[in-house]
Backbone as a ProteinNet text record, in pm:
[ID]
protein_1_A
[PRIMARY]
XXXXXXXXXXXXXXXXXXXXXXXXXXXXXXXXXXXXXXXXXXXXXXXXXXXXXXXXXXXXXXXXXXXXXXXXXXXXXXXXXXXX
[TERTIARY]
-207.9	-145.3	-141.7	-167	-176.9	-83	-2.9	86.8	24.9	12.7	-65.1	16.7	45.6	107.3	50.1	71.2	22.4	125.5	242.2	365.1	383.7	353.6	370.1	524.9	613.1	767.6	772.9	698.8	733.1	669.8	560.2	507.7	595.2	669.8	763.7	879.7	918.9	1034.9	986.8	861.6	817.5	795.4	761.6	775.5	903.3	995.5	1129.1	1174.7	1158.9	1198.4	1136.3	988.5	922.7	974.6	1017.8	1063.8	1197.2	1288.6	1422.1	1405.7	1303	1286.2	1210.6	1158.5	1058.9	1138.9	1264.6	1349.3	1484.6	1531	1653.1	1800.3	1884.2	2016.7	2047.4	1981.9	1982.1	1888.1	1789	1700.2	1573.9	1557.2	1417.4	1331.2	1187	1116	1105.3	1098.7	1091.8	949.8	914.8	786.9	750.5	615.2	567.1	513.5	456.8	389.9	264.9	229.7	135.2	182.7	291.9	360.2	344	317.8	289.2	429.4	438.9	556	495.4	589.8	547.1	468.4	518.6	461.1	307.5	286.3	141	47.6	112.2	41	41.1	107.9	125.1	96.2	30.7	2	32.9	56.1	93.3	-15.6	-53.1	-136.2	-127.2	-125.5	-125.2	-269.4	-249.9	-375.6	-369.2	-468.3	-447.7	-510	-427.2	-448.8	-525.4	-643.8	-710.5	-807.5	-810.8	-896.1	-912.4	-809	-796.4	-885.1	-880.2	-964.4	-1112.5	-1151.3	-1287.6	-1329.4	-1270.9	-1318.9	-1324.4	-1263.1	-1274	-1341	-1398.4	-1471.2	-1411.2	-1262.8	-1172	-1217.3	-1218.5	-1218.2	-1095.1	-1030.2	-887.9	-873.3	-798.6	-762.3	-695	-566.4	-510.2	-463.2	-431.6	-403.4	-257.4	-146.4	-17.9	19.5	60.4	103.1	185.6	245.8	344.1	300.5	191.2	155.6	126.9	250.3	222.9	201.2	192.3	169.8	5.4	-65.4	-200.2	-283.4	-356.2	-456.7	-583	-607.8	-728.7	-865.6	-940	-1078.2	-1159.2	-1281.2	-1382.1	-1423	-1432.8	-1477.1	-1351.7	-1238.5	-1118.1	-1123.2	-1137.2	-1135.2	-1233.1	-1370.5	-1489.2	-1444.4	-1388.8	-1363	-1262.2	-1154.3	-1063.4	-1123.4	-1212.8	-1275.8	-1362.8	-1427.7	-1522.4	-1451.2	-1321.3	-1257.6	-1170.3	-1172	-1090.5	-1192.9
-605.3	-486.6	-373.1	-260.1	-155.6	-47.7	-8.8	125	227.4	323.5	457.7	565.8	623.7	754.6	846.6	972	1062.3	1074.8	1048.2	1064.2	940.1	934.9	829.6	759.6	842.1	798.2	717.3	767.3	688.1	550	550.6	390.8	314.4	369.3	293.9	246.1	344.1	308.7	190.2	193.1	95.3	-33.7	-46.2	-175.3	-229.6	-136.6	-190.6	-236.2	-175.8	-208.5	-334.3	-350.3	-480.2	-592.7	-571	-676.7	-725.4	-634.4	-652.7	-737.3	-715.9	-786.8	-899.4	-927.8	-1064.8	-1163.7	-1147.3	-1243.4	-1280.1	-1378.7	-1416.8	-1390.6	-1405.3	-1379.8	-1465.9	-1569.5	-1645.3	-1601	-1496.5	-1446.9	-1527	-1629.5	-1701.3	-1636.1	-1656.9	-1611.2	-1663.9	-1551.8	-1601.7	-1624.4	-1744.6	-1796.4	-1787.2	-1745.5	-1748	-1895.9	-1906.7	-2040.2	-2078	-1985.8	-2043.6	-2027.1	-2029.4	-2043.2	-1928	-1796.9	-1687.7	-1587.4	-1512.4	-1424.9	-1273.4	-1183.7	-1046	-1001	-1038.1	-983.8	-1047.3	-1142	-1190	-1118.4	-1047	-990	-843	-774.3	-624	-561.1	-451.1	-389.5	-230.4	-166.8	-13.1	54.1	177	242.1	394.8	480.7	614.4	648.3	747.2	765.3	912	981.5	1089.8	1051.3	1047.8	997.1	853.2	841.6	713.9	697.2	773	790.1	633.5	562.2	442.6	341.2	356.5	266.5	302	421.2	464.9	427.7	431.8	419.3	244.1	180.1	53.5	-21.8	54.4	11.4	-95.5	-61.7	-148.1	-144.1	-248	-236.3	-286	-202.6	-232.1	-241.7	-338.7	-364.3	-244.5	-201.5	-96.2	-6.8	117.3	214.9	263	277.4	308.4	424.7	544.7	645.8	730.4	823.5	931.4	1044.6	1104.6	1212.9	1352.9	1395.2	1525.5	1649.7	1649.9	1767.6	1769.1	1673	1664.4	1721.2	1813.3	1839.1	1765.3	1706.9	1604.5	1696.5	1670	1732.9	1624.7	1683.4	1585.7	1469.9	1491.4	1389.5	1287.6	1316.4	1227.1	1156.8	1225.4	1125	1022.4	1063.8	980.8	867	897.9	767.9	703.7	749.3	659.5	571	620.6	545.2	429.2	479.7	384.5	249	276.7	149.4	58.1	101.2	20.7	-47.7
106.5	140.2	41.5	63.6	-25.4	-14	-100.1	-97.3	-177.8	-116	-189.5	-176.3	-289.7	-310.7	-437.5	-407.2	-507.3	-613.6	-582.2	-673.7	-761.9	-898.4	-961.8	-968.1	-935.2	-916.3	-790.6	-707.7	-562.6	-570.8	-651.5	-678.5	-760.7	-846.4	-941.3	-841	-752.2	-676.5	-566.6	-537	-433	-492.5	-629.4	-704.7	-707	-751.9	-766	-617.9	-505.6	-390.4	-317.4	-363.9	-338.4	-399.8	-543.5	-614.8	-556.6	-522.4	-479.9	-329.5	-257.9	-135.7	-148.3	-248.3	-256.8	-314.3	-349	-406.6	-318.1	-290.6	-232.3	-300.8	-254.7	-312.3	-458.1	-457.1	-588	-691.4	-659.1	-743.6	-752	-653.7	-640.8	-534.3	-568.1	-469.9	-326.2	-231.6	-96.8	-52.9	-26.7	0.4	156.9	178.7	331.3	355.3	456.5	502.4	402.7	345.5	261.8	115.5	79.1	-37.4	-138.9	-81.5	-145.3	-130.6	-215.8	-208.2	-171.8	-146.5	-120.8	-242	-358.2	-489.5	-520.8	-429.8	-437.1	-330.7	-239.4	-131.9	-127.9	-206.7	-200.7	-328.7	-331.1	-445.9	-431.2	-528.2	-518.3	-619.1	-593.2	-674.7	-637.5	-744.8	-743.7	-683.4	-572.8	-506.9	-419.9	-434.1	-334.2	-192	-105.9	28.8	26.8	33.5	33.6	-83.9	-181.6	-293.7	-354.7	-363.4	-415.7	-328.8	-206.1	-111.4	-129.2	-127.2	-136.5	-271.8	-393.3	-521.8	-540.5	-463	-480.8	-342.8	-261	-134.7	-57	-50.5	28.9	189.9	268.3	404.8	452.1	554.5	584.5	730.2	781.3	922.1	977.5	910.8	964.8	854.9	897.3	799.3	874.5	789.3	849.7	747.9	784.5	687.3	746.6	666.8	701.5	616	652.7	590.7	676.8	708.2	803.2	728.7	588.6	506.7	490.9	520.7	509.1	648.6	629.4	752	744.5	850.3	859.9	869.4	759.5	768	841	887.8	945.3	868.2	732.4	628.4	615.2	620.9	616	765.1	841.3	978.8	985.9	942.1	920.3	841	742.5	637	695.9	762.8	832.4	935.8	989.9	1088	1044.6	922.9	863.1	808.3	747.4	676	789.6	902.9	1023.8	1085
[MASK]
++++++++++++++++++++++++++++++++++++++++++++++++++++++++++++++++++++++++++++++++++++

């Protein structure tokens, strides 16, 4: 899972939140059925919209976002459709 935001502060806060949610009350990692934690499965990067995905040729199953301030151009829409 990738978390992307153009604001570097938002990325730092996301890492802190992830760390807090990846540990139980005793400070031990919470493991899933494969023995992995959220820290193993989630990455955060500073990125303008999906630039990080484009630069790293990532194919994505789903894209979830809250980006009401971004107007979609035809090229953005074509990219979104190509990575799903």
